[in-house]
N, C-alpha and C positions, 0 to 999 in steps of 0.2 A: 504494500500500499504506499509506504513512505517513497519505493522507488518511483511509482507513478506520479506522487505530488511533485518530487524533485523533477523529474521529466517534464511536467506540465509547467513548472515555473522556468525552466529554460526556455519553453516556447512561447512564454509571454512577449508580445510584440514591444519594441523600444518606442518611445514617442518620436514622431517625425516633425520637422519643420516643413518640409516639402511634401506634397502628395507622392503616394506610391507610383513609381514608374514615371515620374517627370524628370529624373535626372540618371543620366547613363554614365556619367564622368568622363566624357569626351569634349570637354569645352576647349581643350587645346586645339582640336581640329579647326575651330572658328578662328582662332588667333592665326594658325597657319594660313589659312585661306585669306585673311585679310592682309597679311604680310605678302602674300604671292600677288594680291590684286594690286597693292601699291608698287609692285617691282618696276613697271615700266612709267610709272607717274610719281617717282619718288620726289621731284621738286615740289609737288602738291604737298606730300607729306611733312617735308622739312619747312616749308614756307612759314608755318606758325611761329617757328622760332625766332624769327627776325622781328616781329612785332615788340615784345618786350626789350630787345636790344635796342631798337629805334628809341623807346620810350627812355632808356637808361641814358642814352647819349643826349636826346633832346632835354629831358628834365634833370637828370643829374649834372652833365656837363654844361649845359646852357643855363636852366634856371637856377641850379646849385651854386653858381657864382653869386647870385644876388641874394639867396637865402642865407647861406653860410653853413653854420653847424647847428644841429638839432640834437637834443638830449635823447641818449640811446637808452635801451631797457633799464639799465642800472643808474640811469642819470647822469652818467658821463657824456660829454659831447662827442658826436661823431659827424662825419661829413654828411652833406644831403645825399650824395650818392649812395653812401653806406648805409643810409635810412631807408631810401626807397629800394634798392636791389633786392632785399628779401621780399618786399612786397610784390615786385615784379616777378620774383620766383614762383611764389604762391600762385600769382594770377596765371603765370605761364602753365604750371600744373592743372589748373582748373580748366583753362581754356582748351588746353589739348584733349582732355577728358571730356568735357562737354560737347565739343565739335562733333567727336565720332560718335557719341552715345545718343545724340539727338537726330541731327539731320540725316547722318547716314542710317541709323538705325529705323527711322520713320519711313525713308524710302523702300528699304528692303522689307519692310512690314506691310507697308500700304500700297505700294506700286508693283515692286519687283516681285512679291510674294515669295521671297527667298525662303522664309522661315517655314512656310506651309511645305516646301520641298523637302526641308531638312527634316521634317518630321516624319516623313516616309522613311528615313533611316533609323538607325538606333539613338539619334539623338533625341533628347527631351528639352521641354521648355527651359528647365534650369541651366542644361548645357548651354542653350542659345544665349540666354542671359549672362551667364559667367564668361562665356567666350567673348561676347561682344564688349562686356565691362573689362575683362582682361586686355583686349585689345586697345580700348580706349585709355586703359591704365598704362600700356606700353607707350602709346603716343606722347601721354602726358609727360611720363617719365623720360622720354627722349629730349622733349623741349626743356625739361627741368635740368637734365644732365648737360646740355648745351649751354644754358644760360649760367650753370653754376662755373661751367668752364670760362666763361666771359668773366664772371665776378672773380675768379681767381686770377684771371689774367691782368685785371684792373686793380688787384691787391684790395678787394672788398670783402675778402674773406679774413675774419680777424681773429679765428680760434679755431684749433683742431676740431671742436665739436661741430664745426660746420660740415664734417663728413657724414653726420646724421641728417643733414639737409635733404640729401637724396632719398633716403628711405622714407622720410617723412613726407616728401614731395609724392612719392609713389601712394603713400596711404592717404594723402589728400586727393589725388588723381582718382584713385579707386572709389573714395566716398562720392565725388562729385559724378563720376562715371556711373555708378549704381543709382544715384537720385535722379541724373539726367535721362537714364533709361527708363526708369520708373515714370517719370513725368511723360516721356514720349508715348508711353503705351496709353495714355488718356488723351493725346492730340488727335483731332479729327481733319485737320487740313493744315496746308502751310501757313496760313494766317496765324494760327494758333501759337507758332514759333516767335512771334512778337512778344509773348509774354515770357519766354525764355530770356529774350535780350533786355525785357523790362526789369528782369531780376539780376542778370549778370552785370549790366553796365553800372547801375547805382553801387553795386557792392565794390566793383573795380574801382570806382571814384571816390567812395566814402569809407571804405573798410580799413582805415588808416595805412592805404598804401602810400599816399604822398604826404601825409601830415599826421601828427600825432593825435591820439585820442583825446587829449586835453583841449583842444580848441573848440569841442562841443560843450553846450550845457549838459548838465548831469542826465536829463531826461532824455536826449538823443544818444548820449553814451551807452545807456542800457540798450536802446535800439541796436546800435552798432555792434555791441558785444554780444548780441544774440546771432549775428550774420556767420555764417560758415567761413567766409573768406577772412574775417577778421581772426578767428583762432589760427587759420592757417597763416597768415603774414605775422603775428605775434609769435607762432611757433618758430618759422624761418628765422624772424628776426633776433629772437633769443640765441638760436643756435648758431648763427653765422657771426654774432658778436660775442659769443662765449658766456651769455648769462644764463647758467642751466640751474633750475630750481625745482622743486617739486610740482609748481604750478604748471609744468609743461605737460604732466599727466592728464591735466584737466582737458587741454587742447587734443592730445592723442585720443583720449576717451570719447571726446565728442566726435572725432572722425569714425572711431570704430563703431559706435553706435549708428552713425549716419550710414556708413557703408553696409552694415548689417541690414538695416530697415530698408534701405534701398533696393538692395539685392533680393530680399524676399518679396518686397511688393513687385519688382520687374519680373520676377519669375512666376509669381501668381498671376499677374496680369497677362502675360504672354499664354499662359496656359488656359486663361478664360477666354482669350481672343481666338485661340489657334486650336484648342481641342473642343471647346463647348459650343 
């Protein structure tokens, strides 16, 4: 009798986050497909790298001569270029991830019907979500690596802790890609993407990318502190200037939760759209 009870206990199903049969563990196939797709159009892939570099030259080298030094994360003065460069790094990771996880995913989902064909293979909706998010993450990581190299060439990496800026940028890219793909699953037409720009552009301009948080009244500071890009900028700025403290874990936790929720919503929405 005890043997039967023990056997029954072994067969108890484990709780699942995703529905049974929606994940086949082959998300890497989609990443490889995207990489092959850009093989002949690699200039399009790398073009997004230049935008933050242009901002760094125009704002850091140009406007920076008029602004002068600004207080860094620890209160010590740093050059305007060193202040805005981490913000541009965070924005680079965000833009690279959002670009692929929104417009490209929408075209494949609504027009090319690519995902319908994929479901005729062993791929499941979660494979598709993770594969597209993974490629968007790699694109954002590529932009971040290139921009970090530019920062190093200009002497804007003031601490060995800056080595952690790249994995941090990958985490930021993953979170934005997951949320971007989840949001794309609710889009009905190309006009809906104006809402994406309505969110991305104000974040880029106001999330302490170009000026410190203290310029706002406290009521607006609370709004800015809730923005994802603010946490990304603060994380990058602390690491590149060597100001490491326990508060960085708050920023990391923010993006871990953001990435997890975005991935779950994206996978479930794809399952609802493609299988139901």
